[in-house]
N, C-alpha and C positions, 0 to 999 in steps of 0.2 A: 147509901141512899141519898145523902145530901149531894154527894158528887154526881150521882145519876141525875138528880133533879136539876142541879146547876148546869150539868151538861146538856140536859134537855132544853133548859131556858137559853143556854148559850147558843145551841143550834137554831132555836127559834129566832133569837135575836140576830144570829148570823144570816139566817135565811131572809129575815126582814131587811137587813142591811143590803144584802145582794139584790133583793127584789125591788126595794123602794129607795134605797140610798140611806145615808147616815141620818140626815135631818128627819125625813119622814119616818124612818124606822125608830129614831129616838122619840119622836112625838107619839108614835103608836105605843112604844114601850112605856112611856110616861103615863099615858092614859090607862094602860093595862095595870100599871103599878098602883095607881090611884084607885082604880076599880077593885083591884085585889085587896088593897089595904082597907077599903071600905067594907068589903065583904068579910074579910078575915076579922076586922075589929068588931063588926057586928056579931059574928059568930063567937068570937072570944068572949065578949062581955055577956053575951046571952048565956053561954055555957058556964062562965065563971061566976057571974053575979045574978044570973037568972033574969036580968033585964038589960035593956040596951038604952044608954043615955046618949043624947045628941052630943053633949060636951065631950064625952069620952071618945065617941066615934070621930068627931071633928078633930080632936087633938091627934088622934092616930093618923087621920087623913092628912092633916097639916104637916105632921112630922114626916109622913111618907112623901108629901109634895115637896118638902124642903130637901130631904136627903136623897130622894130617887134621882134627880138630875145628875148628881155627882156620881152615883153608882152606875147610872146608865152610861154616862160619859166614859167612866173607867171601863165598863163592860164593852162599850163600842170600840174604845181604843185597844183593849185587849184582843177583841175579835179581829180588829184590823191587823194587829201585829201577828195574830195567829194565821190569818189568811195570807199575809205576806210570807210568813215562814213556810206555810204550806206550799205556796206557789214556788218559793225558792227551792224547797225540797223536790217538788215535782219537776222543776226545770233542771235541777242538778241530776235528778234521776234520769230524765230524758237525755241530758247531755252525756251522762255516763253510758247510757245505752248506745247513743250515737257514737261515742268515743270507742266503745267496745266493738260496734259494728265496723267503724272505720279501721280500727286496729286489725279486725279479722280480714277486712278487704285488703288492707295493706300487706298483711301476711300472705294472703292468697296471691296478690299481684306480685309480691316479692318471690313467692315460690314459682309463679309462672315465668317471671323474668329469669330466674335461675335456670328453669327448664329451657327457656328460649336461648339463653346464653350458652347453655350446654349444646343445644342443637346448632346454634350459629358457629360455635367452636368446631363442631364436627363438620359443618358445611364449609367452614374456612379451610379446614384441613383437606377436604375433598377438592375445593376450588384451587388450592395451591397445587395439589397433585395434577388436576386437570390443566392448570396453567403451565406447569412444567411440561406436560405432554404436548400442549399446544405450541409452546415455544420450541420444543424439539421438532414437531411437525412443520412449523413455520420455517425453521432454519433449513429443514430438509426440502420444503417447497421452494424456498428462495434459492437454494442451490440448484434444484431442478430447473427453476425458471431461468436462472442465470445461464445454465447449460443450454436450455431451449432457445434463449435469446441469442446466445452465441451461435447456435446451430442455424437459427432463422436468419441472423445477420450474414452468416457464411453463405447460406443458400441465396439470399437476396443479392449479395455482392458477387456471387459466382454466376448469377443469371445473365444470359446474353441479352436480355431485355432491360431497358432502363426503367427506373422507378423513382418517383419523388413525391413528397407530401408537403402541402402548404396549408397554413391555418386559415381561419375565416377572413383574416385581413390580407391574405395573399402573400404572406411571408413564408419563405422556405423553412421547413422544420426537419427535414430529413430526406436522404436520397441514397442510392446505391452506387457502387463503383462504376457501373456502366454509364450512369448519368454524369458522374464526375469526368469520365473520359470524353464524353460527347461535348460537354461544356468547356472542358479544359481547366477546371479548377477542382480543388479538393473540397471535402464537406465543410471544413472550417471557413472556407471562403464563400460558401454558398448559404449555409444556415444563417438566418436572420436577414437575408436580402430579399427584395421584391423582384417581380418578373422583369421589370424594365431595367433592373440593375444586373440581370443575369443574361437574358437572351439578347440576340442581335436585334437591331432596330426594326428590320423588315418583318419580323415575325411577332413582335410585341403586340400590335393591335389585334391580331388574330388570337393570340394567347389570352389577352384580357377579355375579348369578346366571348370566347368559349368558356372561360372561367365564370363570367357573369351568367352565362346561360345555364351552367351546371348549378350555380348557387340559386338562381331564380326558380328553375324547374325541378331541381333535385333529381334529375334524370341523367343516366349515363349517356355520353355521346362518344362517337368515334370519328376520327378524321385522319387524312393523310397529310403529313407535314414534310416540307423540304427544308433541310437545315444544313448549314455549312459545318463540316467537321474536318479539321486539319486541311483547310484549303480545298476541300472536296465536298460537293453537295451530296448529301445522303437523304434518302426518303425514310420516314418513320410512320408506322401506323400507330397513332396515339389513341388511347382509351382513357377518358376522364370520367370519374365517378365521384359522387358526393360522399363525405365522411360524416355519418350521423351518429349522435350519442343516444343513450337509452331513452331520453325524453323526446327524441325525434327532432332535435335541433341540429342545424347545419354547423359543423365545427371545423370544417376544412375540406380539402380536395386531394384525392389520390389520383395519380397519373401513371399509366404504364405505356411504354413505347417499344415497338419492335422494328428493327431495321429491315425494311422491305425494298432496299435499293435494287437488289437482284431481280426481284419480282417486277418492279416498275420498269427496269430496263428490258426484261423479257416481254412485258406487255407492250412497250413501245415498239420493240422489234417485231412482235406479232402484228401490231396494228399497221406498221409500215409494210410488212409482208402481205397483209390482207389487202391493203390499198393497192400494192403493186399487182397482186393477183387480180383484183377487181379491174384495174386498168387493162391488164392483159386480156381478160375475158371480154371486156367491153370492146377492145380493139378487134379481137377475133370475131365477136358477134357482128361488129360493123362490116368486116370483110365478107362474112358469110351472107349477109343480107343482100349484097349486090347480085349474086347469081339467083338468090331466092326471089328477088323482085322480078327477074326475067321469067322465072317459072310462073309467078302469079300473073304477069302481064300476058304472056303467051297463052296461058290457060284461059284467061278471060276472052282473048281473041278467038280461041278455039270454040268456046261456048257460044260465040255469036255466029259461028258457021253452021252449016247443015250437018248434023250428027245423028247417028242412030241412038236409040234409047240407051243402049249399053255404053256407047262411046260417051254420051252426055253424062251418064252416071260415073264413068271413069274420070272424066274431066272435073266433075264436081268434087270427086274424092281427092284428085290432085290439088285442086284449089284449096279445099279445106285442110289438106295435109300441110301445104305450104303456109297457110295462115296459122295453123297450130304451131308449126315449126318456128315461125316468127315470134309467137307468144312464148315459146320455150326459151328462145334467146333472151327475152326479157327476164324470165325466171332465173336463168343462169347468172345474169348480171346481179340480180338481187337474191343471191343464195342465202344471205343472212336472214331473209324472211323465214326460211325453214327453221333455223335455230330459234327464232323468236315466235314460231308458230303463228305468223301473221300473213300467210298466203291468202290473198283475196279470192273469194268465191263469188262470181257474178252469175246468178241464176237467171234463166229465161225459160219461157214456155217452149218446149221442143217435143216433137213426136218421137217416142222411144223407139218405135219400130224403124222409122226412117234413119234415126241415129245409128242403130245397129247395122242397117244395110250399108251405110257409109263405111263403118268399121270393117264389115265383111269384104267390101270391094278392095280395100287396102290390104287386108290380111290375105285374101286369096291371091293377090298379085305377088306379095313378097314370099309367100309359101311356095307358089308355083315356080318362082325364079330359082329356088333351091331344090326343086323336084319333090316337094312335100305335098301331101294332101291336106287341105284345110276343110274342116267340117264345122257346121253351125247347127246347134240344137236349141230350139226355142220351146218354152212351155209357159202357160199362163197367157193372159191377155196383155200383149205388148203394144197394141195399136192404141195407145193412150197418150195424152199430153201431160207432161210433168215439169215442175220447176227444177231444172238441172243446169249445171255449168257444162255445156257440151265440149268446150275446149279442154277444160281440166279432165273431164271424164274420158275424152278421147285420148288425152295424153297418158292417162293411166293404162288404158287398154292397149294402146299401141306399144307402150313400153314393155308390157308383159308379153304381148304377142311377138314383138321383135326378139325379146330374150328367148322365148320358146323356140322360134325359128332358128336363132343363132346356135342354140345348144342341142338341136335335134338334127341328126344326120340322115335318118331314115324313119319312115313311118308317117305320122300325121300330127297336126295340131288342131285341137278342138276348142271351140268357144261355145260354152253353154250359157244361155240367158234365160233366167226364170223370174217371173213376177210372183212374189209370195205375199199373201195377206196374213199379217201377224196381229197380235193383240195391240202392238204399238202402231200399226198402220201398214201401208203397202211398202214393200222393199223390192229392189232390183238386185238379184243375185247373179253374178257372172263368174264363171270358172274358166280358166285357161289351162288346158291339159295338153301335155306333150309326151312324146315317147323318146325323149332325149336322154342325156347322160345322167340326169338326176343330181340330187344334192344330198350329201351325207348328213346324218342326224346332228352332229356337232356343229355343222356349218349353218343349219337352218335358223338357229337363234341369232346369228350374226348377219344374215343375208340382207337385212334392211338397214344395217348401219352405214353411215356416210363413208364413202371411199373404200368400202370393203368389197373385195373381189374374191369369190370362192375359188380355190384351186381346182384344176381339172384332175382327171384320173392320174396324170403323170406328175402331179404336184406343182405344176406351173399355174401362175395367176391367170384368170380369165381375161380375155381381151375386153377393154372398155374402161370408162372413167371411174366406175364404182359409185356413181351418184344416182343412177337411174332408179333403183329400187327404193333408195332413201327418199327421193323426191316423190316417188309413187305413193309410198306410205304416208308422207306428209300431206299429199293431196287428198288421199282417201280420208284421213282423219279430219282434214279441214272441211270435207263434205259430210262430216258426222257419220262416216261409214266405218267398216272394218275390213282388214285384209289379213289373210293367213296363208301359210304354205305347208304343203305335205309332199314328201318325195322319198323315193328309194333309189339309191345309186344303181345305174344301169337300167332302171325301169321307167324313168320319166318323173315329171314334176306336175304338181297341181297348185295353182294359185286361185284362191277364192276371194272375191271382192263383193261386199254387200254395201249398197247405198240406199238410204231411205228415199222413198218416192213421195213427193208432195204433188198429188194429182191436181190438175187445173184444166181450164177450158182452152181451146185452141186460140192462139193469138189472133186478134183482129185489128185492122187498121182503124182505130177509133181515136177521137180527140175531143177535147172540150170545145163545144160550139154553142154555149149558152150565153147569158147576159155578160156584158162587159164588167170586169172586176176592177176594184180600186185597190191597188197592190203597193205595199211599202217594200222597196228594195233596199236592203242594208248591205253595202259593198264599198270597200275602201279603195279599190283599183278602178279608176275612171273608165278605162277601156272595157273592163268586164261589165261595169255598170251600163255603159252605152250599148253593148251587145245585148245584154239581158233586157234592157229597156226596149230596144228595137224589136226583139223577139216577142216580147209581151204586147207591145203596142200593135204589132202586126196581127195579133190575134184579137184585137179590139179592146184591150185593157188599158186603163189609165194607171200610170206608174209615177210614184214620187220616190226620190232617191235620198238616202241618208248615208253619209260617208263615214260616220263614227257611231259608236254605241250610244253616246249621250244624245246625239241628234235623233237617233232612232227612238229612244225613250221619250224625247220631247214630242216627236210627231205622233207617237202612239197616244199620248195624253191629249193632244190638240185636235187630231183628225178623227172625227166621229164615224166616218163611213168606210173605214178600212175593212176589206174582205179577206186579205191574206198578207202575211209577212214572209218575205224571202230573206233569210238571215245568214249572212256570211259568218263563219265560225271564228275567223281571225281578223280582229279589228285593231286599229292603232291604240285605242284607249281601253276598251272593255272587250273581253272575250265574248263570243257568241253565247256560250252557256250562261254567263252572268246576265246578259241582256234578256235572254229567254226567262231566266229565273225571276228577274225583277218584274217582267211583264206578267208572269203567272202569279206573282205575289198579290196582284190586284185582281180580286174576283170578278171585277167588271169586264175583264178581258179573257175570261175562261173559254168563251166560245170562239175567240179569234184564232184561226189556224196559223201555225208557225211551221215553215218548212226550212230546214237547214241547208245551206250551200257550203260544200266542203270538198277538198281534194281527196279526203279519205272518209268514206261514209261510215265505215266501221268505227273509226276513232271518234267521229262526231257522235255516233249513237252511244258510245261509252261515256263521253263527256256529258251528254244530255240525259243520262240515265236518272230517272226519278223526276224529270221535268216533262210535262205534257207537251209533246210536239206531234205534228201530223205527218212527218216524213222527212227524208233527206235526199237531196239531189247532188250528184257528183259534178264538180267543176272541171272543164267548161260544161255548160248546161247542154244536155242532149235533148233535142226537141221532142223526140218520141217519148222519152221518160218524163219530160215536162208536161206534154199533153196527157200522158197517162195519169200523172199526179193530179192535174187539174180536173181530169175526168172523175177520178175517185173522190175528190173533195166536193165538186160542185155539179156532177152529173155527166152522163155520157151521151154523145150524139154522133152522127156520122161525120166523117171528114168531108169538107166541102170540095176539096180538090186532091187529086192523086199526084204526089210528088215523086213517084217511082221513076218516071222517065228522066226527070232532072237529076235525081241521084245517080242513075246509071251513067249519064253523060259525064257527070262530075267525077265519078270513080275512074272512068276510062282515062280522063285527062290526068288524074292524080297518080295513077299507077307508077309513072316514071319518077315521081317525086316521093315515093313511099319512105325513103331513107331519112329525109330531112323533115317531112311534114307528117302531121297526124291526119290520116285520110278520113277517119270516121267523123272527127270534129269539123273539118272543112266541108265534107260532103253534107253533113247535117246542117251546117251554117248556110251554105249556098242554097240547098234545097228549101230551107225554111224562109230565108230573107233575101235571097237573090245575090247576084254578083256585085251590084252597085253597093249594097250595104256592106258586103264583105270587104270591098275595096276601101270604103270609108273607114272601116275598123282597122284595116292594115295601115292606112295613112295616120290614124290616131296613134297606133302603136309606134310608128316611125317618129312621131312627134314626141311621144312620152319617153322612149327608151334612153335618149341622151341624158334626160333629167335623172332617170334611175341610175344610170352608170356613174354620173357625177356624184350622186348621193352615196353610192357604194364606195367611190374613191375617197370622199370626205370622211365617211364613217371608218374606213380602214386606216386612214392617216391619223385619225383621233383615237384609234384602237377601241372604237365603240362597237363591240361585237353584237350587242343586242340590236342596234340600229342597222348594222350590216345584214343580220338575218332578217329583219323586218322588211328592208328594201328588197332583198332577194325574194322574199315571199310574194311581194307585190308584183315583181317582174315575172316570177313564175306563173302567177295567175294571168297576167296580161299576155304572155307568150302562148299559154295554153289556149286562150280564147281565140287566137288567130291561127292555131294549128302548128306553131313552131315547136315541134316535138323536141329536137335536140336542145334548143334554148331553154325550154321548160325543164328538161331533165338536168341540164347543167345548173340552172338556178335552184333547183331542188337540192342538189348537192351543196351549193353555197349556203343555203338556208340551214340545212340540218347538220352540217359538219364544220361550220365556221368557228365554233367554240373550241374545237379540238385541234386546230391548226394555227400556225403563226402568221404574222403579218405578211411575210413574203409569199406564202402560199395563197392567201386571200387576194393579194395583188395580182398574182399569176392568173387566178381564176377570173378576175375582172378582164384581163387581156383576152383570155380564151372566150369569155362571154361576148365581148365586143366583136370578135371574129365570127363567132357563130351567128350573132345577130346580123352582121353584114351579109354572110352567105344566105341566111334565111330570108332577108328582105329581097335579095336578088332573085331568089327562087320564087318568092311570093309575087314579085313583079311579073316574072315570066308566066307564072300560073294564072294570074288575073287576066293577062292578055289571051291566054289559051281558052280560059273559061268564057271570056267575052266572045271569042270567035265561035266556040261550040254552041253558045246560047243563041 
């Protein structure tokens, strides 16, 4: 009971201490003890004595007051010790729990580590097994790689082509046996060296240039290289390509080379043979023109006499036949055009029915000479005008009809002409049918091949050159047409030709006769510039001349009233296409017409593709085409005077000089500007040509091929302007082939040119006198 009461008081005192602290709790306990002693003493004395006296109560209270501080201090000290013990026990208990938990965690972690070590041990065993397998496989792979390397090295070394590899610094890192043989050193003497230490001096610059190109562009390049091998120059076709790593970085250069000496020698031999052949054909053509000129001249004289309508028709056919034959000679000289598919087609407005009549007259004549009947069958509306090349189309038909007559011994030859309207437009279909020997099926696929001649029934080759049908097919294709053959041996043959018809109106003699134009003429040849200026000023136009592309661009910027630019395509500083492009880049000049002046209209149109131009005129300028061009650009009016009589007189005088001179150019020149102007132009050419010849000699002496070709181009244009046909043709050869020949040949060309100029000037002298008399 006492312990319970003391424990209760102890808890109360302990709570007071925790709540108020020792001092306040002691004060409160002291007060409570005094109050308790007062109450208990009163109760004690009242129960024991029956009365309560103050002295007794005070003595008890004083006693309690004196003794209670000590008791309270002891109690508080005891409580404090008990609290400390309790806290210590609680902390120890907590630490024991934490220790137990840590011990459990350590035990679990140790168990996990044990498990992991067991798993690692198993993995280690597996890894060791796999490593052993990998080592075995690697050794096997290394053996296979070594074998493959040996095989690859054997293949590379046994290759007839050379091979080498250089790193990004240009140092040789590897090569094959062929390269060692070419250079004359083994690989030990090559690896680690640079290009200038390996190659001969004359090829080092080209090697370094191409190496830099491959490194910069990272593109493969191919080139032919001449290199001395054992005191003999050999040709190699080299192919250089970049060596790139996985990150796309350039780390070296691979080079492959093939000996092409035999091919080069064959090409040179073929080129020599081709030139010899060309010279032979040109000579033959020259000799054939002499009797042809007589035919043309006599035919013209016959046409001026009194003839029946049929005789006149025959004479016209003879004249057109001779004229076409002359054009065929030119095609024979330029047979390479067929291979390059560059046959020029010059269309004009012709009456289809009249054209067919001319062909019929000729065909009826040659068929009758062999006792064959010639038939003509027409269908569709043929009395129309269309844009066709009459010379080329006549050449096609006459070739086919001649073949039909040649291989037909009895029966007839039929020409069927049909105009067909298809979805794509109007077409002219022509069929040449004969009753001759025919062509076997296996020969029909080869009949249009160059130089192919189908054998006859006895197995002998047919008579002829074997180029006729090849040229015919090339002409038909150039006219965007089609040609086909069908035949049965012993029954005859049928050749079908189809040509698209571009219908047009009848040609009329019209010219520009409106206001005077302000024209910029861009021409680098002074003679050509003077002729064109006279031609334009005669028509009432004002002309300013620019000799270079830069001058032309400056004048375009400064002259505000320009109506037209006549632009030569070959200039000494800028090409005509670049001048036109820079003009069109300024939108201010979008409406300014540009007409190209060129020796090759087709080539100029290709160069100017994508640039807005209004047309192209061939050089030398033809007045009819010039008038037509101006009429299309600025309006059409009637011609003020008819130059037909002048042209007729000029042609009659020129017939005897057809071989040396360009009849059409001179006729057009004289008819347009008169004999005096033509004479002044010839005098200007005589003044300029010594300068040109001297410039050619200097350029050839300095081996400046580019300047040589440029001067030849100028001389070609000047000669063409005054109608010196042979000089113009020779200058064209000098311009186009100067890069492919040596110095001696170019020097020989200059001597030949001077002789042709001398002969041409004598002829022009005589011609001018005759023209003056006839006028």
